[in-house]
C-alpha positions as CSV (number, residue, x, y, z in Angstrom):
1,M,54.7,60.1,62.9
2,T,57.0,62.8,59.6
3,P,57.7,61.4,56.4
4,V,60.9,60.2,55.6
5,V,61.9,62.1,52.5
6,R,63.9,60.4,50.0
7,R,66.7,61.9,47.9
8,T,67.4,60.0,44.9
9,S,68.9,61.6,42.1
10,M,68.6,60.7,38.6
11,P,70.4,58.0,36.7
12,P,73.4,60.1,34.4
13,V,71.4,58.2,31.0
14,I,68.5,59.5,31.9
15,A,69.9,62.7,32.4
16,Q,72.1,63.0,29.3
17,R,68.6,61.8,27.2
18,L,66.8,64.9,29.1
19,E,69.0,67.6,27.7
20,A,69.5,65.9,24.2
21,R,65.6,66.4,25.0
22,S,66.0,69.0,25.5
23,R,68.1,70.7,23.5
24,R,65.8,69.0,19.9
25,L,62.7,70.7,21.2
26,T,64.1,73.9,21.1
27,P,62.9,76.5,18.8
28,R,66.1,77.8,16.3
29,D,66.0,81.2,14.1
30,V,66.8,79.6,11.0
31,Y,67.2,83.5,10.1
32,A,69.7,84.0,12.7
33,Q,72.1,81.1,10.9
34,G,73.5,84.2,8.2
35,G,71.6,82.8,5.1
36,E,70.8,79.4,3.3
37,E,72.5,77.0,1.2
38,E,72.5,77.5,-2.0
39,L,73.6,75.4,-5.3
40,A,76.3,77.2,-6.4
41,D,76.1,78.4,-9.9
42,D,79.5,76.8,-11.1
43,F,78.1,73.2,-9.7
44,S,78.6,71.3,-12.6
45,A,82.3,72.6,-13.8
46,R,83.5,71.7,-9.6
47,I,81.7,68.4,-10.7
48,R,84.0,67.8,-13.6
49,R,86.7,69.4,-12.5
50,A,86.7,66.8,-9.4
51,R,86.1,64.0,-11.2
52,E,89.2,65.0,-13.6
53,E,91.3,65.3,-11.0
54,R,91.2,62.1,-9.6
55,G,91.5,60.3,-12.9
56,W,88.6,58.7,-13.6
57,K,86.0,59.1,-15.9
58,Q,82.0,59.5,-15.9
59,A,81.2,55.8,-15.8
60,D,83.8,55.6,-12.6
61,L,82.2,58.3,-10.5
62,G,78.5,57.5,-11.6
63,A,79.6,53.5,-10.4
64,K,80.9,55.2,-7.2
65,I,77.2,56.8,-6.1
66,N,75.1,54.6,-8.2
67,E,73.9,56.7,-10.9
68,K,74.0,56.5,-14.6
69,V,76.4,57.8,-17.2
70,S,73.8,59.8,-18.4
71,V,73.5,61.8,-15.0
72,I,76.7,62.8,-14.4
73,A,76.6,64.0,-17.6
74,K,73.6,65.8,-17.3
75,L,75.2,67.2,-14.1
76,E,78.1,67.8,-16.1
77,S,77.0,70.0,-19.0
78,S,74.0,71.4,-16.3
79,T,71.3,69.9,-18.7
80,I,70.1,69.5,-15.1
81,T,70.2,70.6,-11.7
82,P,71.0,68.1,-8.9
83,G,68.5,67.0,-5.6
84,D,69.7,67.6,-2.2
85,A,70.6,63.2,-1.6
86,L,72.9,63.5,-5.3
87,V,73.7,66.6,-3.4
88,R,75.3,65.1,-0.7
89,K,76.4,62.3,-2.6
90,L,78.7,63.6,-5.2
91,E,80.2,66.0,-2.2
92,R,81.3,63.2,0.1
93,E,82.7,61.0,-2.9
94,L,84.4,63.9,-4.8
95,G,85.4,65.8,-1.5
96,I,83.9,68.8,-2.9
97,R,81.4,71.6,-1.4
98,L,78.7,71.7,-3.9
99,K,76.3,74.3,-2.1
100,E,77.2,77.9,-0.5
101,R,76.2,79.8,2.2
102,V,74.0,83.0,0.5
103,Q,72.8,85.8,2.5
104,P,69.5,86.8,2.3
105,I,68.2,90.0,0.6
106,A,66.4,92.0,3.1
107,A,63.2,93.1,0.8
108,K,61.6,96.7,1.5
109,K,58.5,97.0,3.3
110,Q,55.7,99.1,2.1
111,S,53.7,101.4,5.3
112,A,50.2,100.8,5.3
113,S,50.2,104.5,4.6
114,A,51.7,104.1,1.3
115,A,49.8,101.8,0.3
116,L,49.0,101.3,-3.5
117,T,45.3,103.1,-4.9
118,L,43.7,102.5,-8.3
119,G,44.7,106.1,-8.7
120,D,48.5,104.8,-8.4
121,L,47.4,102.1,-10.7
122,V,45.9,104.3,-13.5
123,K,49.0,106.5,-13.5
124,M,52.2,103.9,-13.0
125,Q,49.8,102.1,-16.8
126,G,50.3,105.6,-18.0
127,E,53.5,106.2,-17.9
128,S,54.8,102.9,-19.1
129,R,53.3,103.2,-22.4
């Protein structure tokens, strides 16, 4: 007597979950994305401009994002820099982008044969005087 082989297909819900898990667990190359996002240099001006375009006072913006007026004032005067959570709240409420994608700077690598010696260091110290 031969065993009976049953072919059953996987329920679609399980297939979707397995696919989502495999996407989540595959490693990503963060350097292939074209740079990191960093806080823009003019973030304070962007916040002030967007707030004034809506006709809000600093207290109005503070109430909408659940922050103190002093925090809004310090942000607009560049006294403090916002953390990631505060950046997200400001971007969502004001409809602006405070982070910009920055291209990574390639660092010049020294070859092993061009290692710095003590003699090189002494020469460099002598030239700087």
